[in-house]
N, C-alpha and C positions, 0 to 999 in steps of 0.2 A: 503493499500500500504507499502512495506516496501523498505528501503534501506540499501546497505550492509553497515557494521561496516566498518572502515579504518584499521581494526587490521586485520582480517582473512578470508572475504568475506564468512563465514560461518554463523556467529550469526548477525541477524538482527534487526533493530529498526523499528516498528511500526509508521508513518506517522500517522497524525490526521485527513487525509482526503485520501480518493481513488482516484486514477487518472485515469479514464478508458481510456483505448488504443482507443476505438470507440470515435470519435472526428469529430468538423467541420473541415475537412481536405480533400487534396486532394484525399482521399481512401473512402471517405463518400460512394460513389455511389456503391461500392463494399462490404462497411460494414454495411449498414442501408438498412432495418430496421430489420436484422436479428442479427447482432453482429460479435465477434470474439471469438473464442473457439482454443481448442488443443495447448495450449502454449508450446514451447519445447525451452530453453535458455541454450546457452553455453558462453562461453567468447571466445572471438577472440585472437588471440597471443598477441596482443598489448593491450590488457585488455579493449577492447568493448565489450559490450555484445551484441550478436546477437539474435534475436528472430523470428523463425518460429511458425506461426499462421495461422489459418483458417480464412480466410475473405468470411461471408457469407451474402448476401442479400436478402435472402429466393427464391431467381431465379436460383443463381449460386453460385460456390465456388472456391476458390483458396488459394494456399499457400501464406500468405503475408509474406515480411521480415522487420523488425523493427532494429534498433541498438540504444543502448544508451550508454553515458558513465558511466552512475550513475543509473540506474533502475527505474529513475523518469522523467529524460526528453528524449524523444523518438522522433527518425526521421523513418518515414515509406518511404518504398522505392517500395511498389507496388509488383505485383506477382512476385514470385521467378521464373518463367517461362519466364517473360515478358509479355507485354501487346499488342504486334504483333506477326505474324510467326505462325506456326503450334498449338502452344499451347496456342493462345489466347482465343480460346473460351472451351478447354478442363475443365472439371471440376475435380479438384485435391486437397488432403487436406493431411493432416499429414506428415510434414517433421520434419526429424530429423537427425542434422548434426553430422557426426564421430566426436569422440572427444578423447583424452587422457587426463589420470590422473596425472597430475603434482602440488605437491606442495597442496594439498588437494583440488585442483579445475580440473573444467572438463573444457579443452582447446581445440578448435577447431583445429582438425589436418589436418597436410598436408601429404599425401599421393602421391608419384612421382610427386612433385610439384603443387599439388592441392588438394581445401577442396573437402569433399564428402559428399553427403547428401543421405539418402534413403527416398522415400516418395510413397504415395498411401495408396491405401487399398485395400483389396480383391486380388490385384494384386499390390506389391510393385517394385518400379524401382528405379533408381538410377541416380544422377545428380553430375555434379562437378562443381567448381567455383573457380576462380582467389582470389575473393575478400569477399566473404561469402555472396555477395547482389545479383549480375547475375549469375543464373544457366543454365548449359545446359544439357538437359539427354541424358544419355548412350543411343544410338539408333542404331537398326542392319539396319535401313534405314530410310532416311529423313521422320521426323515428326512419327516414330515407334519406341517408347523406349523399351528398352530390359527390361523383368519382371525377376526380381531376386528370387523372391518368388511369389508364389498363393496360393490361398486355396486348399486343398487336402482332398476330403472327406475321413472319417474314421480316420484322425490324427487329431492331437492337433490343428493345424492348421485349421480345416475344416471350424469354423463358419466365421470369420472374422478378416482375418490378416490385421494388420495395424502396422505402425511402432509406437515406443514409443519416451519417452524422453531420452537423452543420460542419462547415470549413469554409476557411477563406477562399475566396474567388481569385 
């Protein structure tokens, strides 16, 4: 496990022990016995780190949201699209928050007053948030998210389109 240096947010110092995200906590039923995967990390405008990751218990999977002030101590907030309502039983993974590059850092970007995330595999969708924790899918009807990208036979994205981690362009 690593912790950011205080100088630049790019160079890291390895800690003597790892700190697994899977733990005895409120999200155990969503993450055990399978685990966590597909981490995508960005920094919030206030300096907090926001992690989207797949929660997988070998039966179902969702995008989990966790935040940290220091990349060592984490607070899990549960599934990105909530645990009640039309998306409570949907299996979905791979969330990537839209960022801007500022002073060498990937910072979650507000567009038209909201944060945005692409999510999904095979069919990629979009969601918005006011706080980077609670996400609302863009829908064309209640419970029916808009697909912004899908697999296209014979094209570069024919195999398995999936959102990746934020990166500097």
